[in-house]
C-alpha positions in Angstrom: -16.6 2.9 -0.9 -15.1 1.5 2.3 -13.4 3.8 4.8 -9.9 3.0 6.1 -7.0 4.6 7.8 -3.3 4.5 6.9 -1.0 4.6 9.9 2.4 6.4 9.7 5.6 4.4 9.8 7.5 7.4 11.0 6.3 7.6 14.6 3.4 8.0 17.0 2.1 4.4 16.5 1.1 3.7 20.0 -0.7 7.0 20.4 -2.5 6.4 17.1 -3.7 3.0 18.1 -5.9 4.6 20.7 -7.6 6.5 17.9 -7.9 3.3 15.9 -9.9 1.7 18.7 -12.3 4.7 18.7 -12.7 4.6 14.9 -13.3 0.9 15.0 -16.3 1.5 17.1 -17.5 4.1 14.6 -17.4 1.5 11.8 -14.1 2.2 10.0 -13.5 -0.8 7.8 -9.7 -1.3 7.6 -6.4 0.0 9.0 -3.1 -0.4 7.2 0.4 -0.3 8.6 3.2 0.6 6.2 6.8 -0.7 6.1 9.6 1.2 4.5 13.0 1.3 6.2 11.2 1.8 9.5 9.9 -0.5 12.3 8.5 -3.6 10.7 4.8 -3.7 10.0 4.2 -7.2 11.3 5.0 -6.7 15.0 2.8 -3.6 15.0 -0.1 -5.4 13.4 0.1 -8.1 16.0 -0.2 -5.3 18.6 -3.2 -4.0 16.7 -4.8 -7.4 16.5 -4.8 -7.6 20.3 -6.2 -4.1 20.7 -9.1 -4.4 18.1 -11.8 -6.9 17.4 -13.6 -6.1 14.1 -11.6 -3.8 11.9 -9.7 -5.4 9.0 -5.9 -5.2 9.4 -3.4 -5.0 6.5 0.1 -4.3 5.4 0.5 -1.3 3.2 3.0 -2.8 2.1 5.7 -5.3 2.9 8.4 -5.7 0.2 8.6 -9.1 -1.5 12.4 -9.1 -1.5 13.0 -9.0 2.3 11.2 -12.2 3.2 10.9 -15.6 1.4 7.5 -16.2 -0.1 7.0 -19.0 2.3 7.7 -16.8 5.3 5.3 -14.2 3.9 2.6 -16.9 3.7 3.4 -18.1 7.3 3.3 -14.6 8.6 0.0 -13.7 6.9 -1.5 -17.0 8.2 -0.3 -16.2 11.7 -1.7 -12.7 11.6 -5.0 -13.9 10.2 -5.1 -16.4 13.1 -4.5 -14.0 15.9 -7.0 -11.5 14.4 -9.7 -14.1 13.8 -9.6 -13.8 10.0 -9.2 -10.0 9.7 -5.8 -9.8 7.9 -5.0 -8.7 4.3 -1.5 -9.1 2.9 -0.3 -6.0 1.1 2.9 -6.6 -0.9 5.1 -4.6 -3.2 8.5 -4.3 -4.7 9.6 -1.0 -3.1 12.6 0.2 -5.2 16.3 -0.5 -5.7 17.4 2.3 -3.4 15.8 0.7 -0.4 16.2 -3.0 -1.3 19.8 -2.7 -2.3 20.8 0.2 -0.1 19.1 -0.9 3.2 18.6 -4.6 2.8 21.5 -5.5 0.6 19.5 -7.7 -1.8 19.3 -7.3 -5.6 16.3 -5.6 -7.1 15.6 -8.0 -9.9 12.7 -9.5 -11.9 10.0 -7.6 -10.0 7.1 -8.8 -12.2 8.1 -12.4 -12.2 8.9 -12.4 -8.5 5.5 -10.9 -7.7 3.6 -13.5 -9.6 5.6 -16.3 -8.0 5.2 -14.9 -4.5 1.4 -14.9 -4.9 1.4 -18.4 -6.3 3.5 -19.7 -3.4 1.5 -18.0 -0.7 -1.8 -19.4 -1.9 -0.3 -22.9 -2.1 0.9 -22.6 1.5 -2.5 -21.4 2.7 -4.1 -24.4 0.9 -1.8 -26.6 3.0 -0.4 -28.3 -0.1 3.0 -30.0 0.0 5.0 -27.1 -1.3 6.6 -27.4 -4.7 7.4 -24.6 -7.0 9.6 -24.4 -10.1 10.0 -20.8 -11.1 12.7 -18.5 -12.3 13.2 -16.8 -9.0 12.1 -19.5 -6.5 12.6 -23.3 -6.6 11.1 -25.2 -3.7 12.4 -27.6 -2.5 15.9 -26.2 -3.3 17.5 -28.3 -6.0 20.2 -30.7 -4.8 22.9 -29.0 -6.8 22.2 -25.8 -4.9 22.2 -27.2 -1.4 22.5 -30.4 0.6 19.9 -32.3 -1.4 17.9 -33.0 1.7 15.1 -30.7 1.1 11.6 -32.2 0.7 8.1 -30.9 0.1 6.4 -29.8 3.3 3.0 -28.4 4.1 2.1 -25.8 6.7 1.6 -27.5 10.1 -1.3 -25.4 11.2 -4.7 -25.1 9.4 -5.1 -21.5 8.4 -8.3 -19.6 9.3 -8.8 -19.1 5.6 -7.1 -20.8 2.7 -7.5 -17.6 0.6 -6.1 -14.6 2.5 -6.7 -11.4 0.4 -3.6 -10.0 -1.3 -3.3 -6.4 -2.4 -0.3 -5.3 -4.5 1.2 -1.8 -4.6 1.8 -1.2 -8.3 2.5 1.8 -10.5 4.0 0.7 -13.8 1.7 -0.5 -16.6 3.0 -4.1 -16.5 2.8 -4.4 -12.8 -0.7 -2.8 -12.7 -1.9 -5.3 -15.3 -0.4 -8.2 -13.3 -2.2 -6.9 -10.2 -5.5 -6.6 -11.9 -5.0 -10.2 -13.1 -4.0 -12.0 -9.9 -4.7 -9.9 -6.8 -7.7 -9.1 -4.7 -6.6 -5.5 -4.3 -4.5 -2.8 -5.8 -2.7 0.0 -3.9 -1.7 2.8 -6.2 0.0 5.9 -4.7 -0.8 9.6 -5.2 -4.0 8.8 -7.0 -5.3 11.7 -9.2 -8.9 10.7 -10.1 -9.2 12.8 -13.3 -5.9 11.4 -14.7 -6.0 7.8 -13.4 -7.7 6.3 -16.5 -5.2 8.0 -18.8 -2.3 6.4 -16.9 -3.5 3.1 -15.7 -6.8 2.4 -17.5 -5.4 0.3 -20.3 -3.3 -1.8 -17.9 -6.2 -2.4 -15.6 -8.4 -3.5 -18.5 -5.8 -5.8 -19.9 -5.3 -7.4 -16.5 -9.0 -7.8 -15.8 -9.5 -9.5 -19.1 -7.3 -12.4 -17.7 -8.7 -12.3 -14.2 -10.2 -15.3 -12.5 -13.8 -14.5 -11.5 -13.2 -16.3 -8.2 -11.1 -13.3 -7.1 -14.2 -11.0 -7.2 -13.9 -7.4 -8.2 -10.6 -5.6 -7.8 -10.5 -3.5 -4.6 -8.9 -0.2 -5.5 -7.3 1.0 -2.3 -6.2 4.7 -2.4 -4.4 6.6 0.3 -5.3 10.3 0.9 -4.2 13.0 3.2 -7.3 14.2 5.0 -8.4 17.4 6.6 -12.0 18.7 6.5 -13.1 22.2 7.5 -13.4 25.8 6.5 -10.0 26.7 7.8 -7.7 23.8 6.8 -6.0 25.3 3.7 -2.7 25.4 5.6 -2.8 21.6 5.9 -1.8 21.4 2.3 1.6 22.3 3.5 1.5 19.4 6.0 1.0 16.9 3.2 4.0 18.2 1.1 6.9 16.5 3.0 5.7 13.0 2.0 5.2 14.0 -1.6 8.7 15.6 -1.7 10.2 12.5 -0.1 8.8 10.1 -2.6 9.0 12.2 -5.7 12.5 13.5 -4.8 14.2 11.0 -2.6 12.7 7.5 -3.2 15.1 6.5 -5.9 17.8 7.8 -8.2 17.3 9.9 -11.4 15.7 7.6 -14.0 14.8 5.0 -11.4 12.1 6.7 -9.3 8.7 5.3 -9.8 6.9 8.1 -7.9 8.7 10.8 -9.9 7.4 9.0 -13.0 3.8 9.1 -11.8 4.0 12.9 -11.1 5.5 13.4 -14.5 2.7 11.4 -16.2 0.2 13.6 -14.2 1.6 16.6 -16.0 4.0 17.8 -13.3 7.2 16.8 -15.0 9.2 20.1 -14.6 8.1 20.4 -11.0 9.0 16.8 -10.3 12.5 17.4 -11.8 13.0 20.4 -9.6 11.8 18.6 -6.5 14.2 15.7 -7.3 17.2 17.9 -8.0 16.7 19.8 -4.7 16.1 16.6 -2.6 19.1 14.8 -4.0 21.2 17.8 -3.3 20.2 17.7 0.3 18.0 20.8 0.1 15.0 19.1 1.5 13.2 22.2 2.8 13.4 23.7 -0.6 12.2 20.5 -2.2 9.1 20.5 0.1 8.4 24.1 -0.7 8.6 23.3 -4.4 5.6 20.8 -4.2 2.7 22.7 -5.8 -0.6 23.1 -4.0 -2.4 21.8 -7.1 -0.7 18.5 -6.9 -1.5 18.1 -3.2 -5.2 19.0 -3.8 -5.5 16.6 -6.7 -4.3 13.6 -4.6 -5.8 14.5 -1.2 -9.0 15.3 0.6 -8.2 18.7 2.2 -10.8 21.5 2.3 -14.3 22.4 3.3 -17.0 19.7 3.6 -18.6 20.6 0.2 -15.3 20.4 -1.6 -14.3 17.2 0.0 -17.7 15.6 -0.9 -17.1 16.6 -4.5 -13.6 15.0 -4.4 -15.0 11.8 -2.9 -17.4 11.6 -5.8 -14.5 12.0 -8.2 -12.5 9.2 -6.5 -15.6 7.0 -6.7 -16.1 7.8 -10.4 -12.5 6.8 -11.0 -13.1 3.4 -9.6 -11.8 3.7 -6.1 -13.5 1.3 -3.7 -11.5 1.9 -0.5 -10.3 5.3 0.8 -7.4 5.1 3.2 -7.2 8.3 5.1 -4.1 9.8 6.7 -5.5 12.7 8.8 -3.2 15.7 9.0 -4.4 16.7 12.4 -3.2 18.7 15.4 -4.3 16.1 18.0 -6.1 12.8 18.5 -9.5 14.4 18.8 -9.2 16.2 15.5 -7.8 13.0 13.9 -10.9 11.1 14.9 -13.2 14.0 13.9 -11.7 14.2 10.4 -12.3 10.5 9.8 -15.8 10.6 11.3 -16.6 13.5 8.9 -15.2 11.5 6.0 -17.6 8.6 6.9 -20.6 11.0 7.0 -19.7 12.4 3.6 -19.3 8.9 2.1 -22.6 7.6 3.5 
């Protein structure tokens, strides 16, 4: 497995970049920057590109609804250029709460849009004159929808690579199958190794059966909260706010993909309680309602021997890249946790 780090979108980015530079020298493979309703990921990745030289850089993830497919392709090509070919484009749909509530754009046809976005991006990177006739995107814009002056264009610059790797954040069976078919990487969330095949196995196998061999093996990129040591049990509490936010607050009842995942893991009653509390504004109680067992199953928090066993479980479940979010007290401990992870994975 490869080792990576997932940077927080909530704050402390500049301080964490200093640690990224140290970890790059230690051989960490990749760093991802998230984008929710936060600072955008792209400007921060440009900053990272200037501060690093070998580590792979990626978005984890940018929503497909907030930028045109062509702009996504241009942006990816630009970041790949300034990083000397180190960029990976992570995309996803996010959810209706954020897309409609923060961006004011309809959350529609997520599967079809995702496929079209990938097709358009790859056409742009090949420097073809861009034409696309899809349900969600028509390029050039048809005359009856605009001035009629649009014409097929190709990217002015020659990209560093004509095939920038694409990873898709997917949770539902259809979206996971699509990801396994068309993308270089898959970014699930809250990955529980012992239950992963029950939930996603059929979808992954269906998608891989249609997969172009030129894509190579699917890179399964899994984020984990990380703390290694004999006295880190209390760090389970530190990982609970994110779980509570996503399970309880990232969507409405019946339209929360993260709640669905927790339910399929066997934590349905708990997920309902977390959601009820969170949507009622009782966030502290929602966080307290997150069970330790759920955190343990989707994280790497505990003594070295325990973490080594959990790494083996992730590997057995098909994970190829572990993306750590250290729950640390300071920069030195942050670096130490990742270095220990690398040792245990070697």
